[in-house]
Every structure is written in structure tokens, then in C-alpha cells.
N, C-alpha and C positions, 0 to 999 in steps of 0.2 A: 165497668160492669159488663163483662163479655156476653152475658145472657141477653143484653139488649140487641145484639145483632141477629138473634134468632127471630125469624119472622113467622107469624101465624097466618091464618087465612086473611085474604084481601089486604095484604101489606099492613098488618097490624101486629101488636104484641101477642105473644103466646098467651093462652088463657090463664096461665099460672104466674104471669109477670108480677101481679100484686103480691103473691106469696114470696117471690124472689126479693122484692123490695122489703117486705116485712122481715124476712130472714136476714137481710143485710143490715137491719136496724134502721131502715129508712121509713119515713111516713108513707102510708098507703093512701093514694088519692081516692076520693069518693066518686068522682065522675069519670066516665070513659074519655071525655075530652081532655081532662087533666092528665089522665094516664097516658094518652097518646102523645101529649106534649113532652112529658117526662121521658117516655120511651125514646122519642126522637132525639131529645137532648143527650140521653145516655149513648145513643148510637154515634152522635157527633163526637162525644168524649172518647169513645173507643177508637174512632177513625183518627182523631187528633193524636192520641197516645201512640198509635202504631204507624203513624205517617213517617215517611222517610224523606227529609228530616222531620223529627217530631214537631208538632205544632202546639201552641199553648192550649191547655184544656179549657173549654167553655165552662162556666160555673154550673153546678148542679141546680136543677129546678126544684128538687125535693129536699126537704129538711130531714135531719135525723129524727127518728120517732120521739126521742126525749125532748129535743128542741121544739118540735111541733106541739107536743103536749104542754110545754111551758108557755107557749104563746096563746093558749086558749084561755 
């Protein structure tokens, strides 16, 4: 998710990062703390994918929206 490398104010995700997650079919975290963790992990995933040589991708911290709904 390349949008994770876009940085907002004070080294944080852009205000519309939750909208990006939702549009990608991922669960939207309710707290800012969870959002920050997810955003940082997605940054790690982007850096790993584009590393030379590529590194293994760390697992996502966010579920798909449908999977999150089924765990409730």
C-alpha cells in the first residue's frame, strides 16, 4: 500500500488514511494508536517490497473488512 509512505503532520498518517484502508477493503481501526501501528507496518511492507534485494513482507496488522466483521 504505497499510500502508507505519505506522511502527514508530525510524522503521522495523512488524515484520510482510514478512508484509504476502507477503500482497499481493509478494516478501519477505531483508535489513533491502532491506526499509527497499522500505518507504520504498511510502511515496513512497502520498504520490504521495494528493497534491493527484496525482503520478505512483514504480515499485515489489519484484517480485511469482511474477516474483521466475521470475528465480531
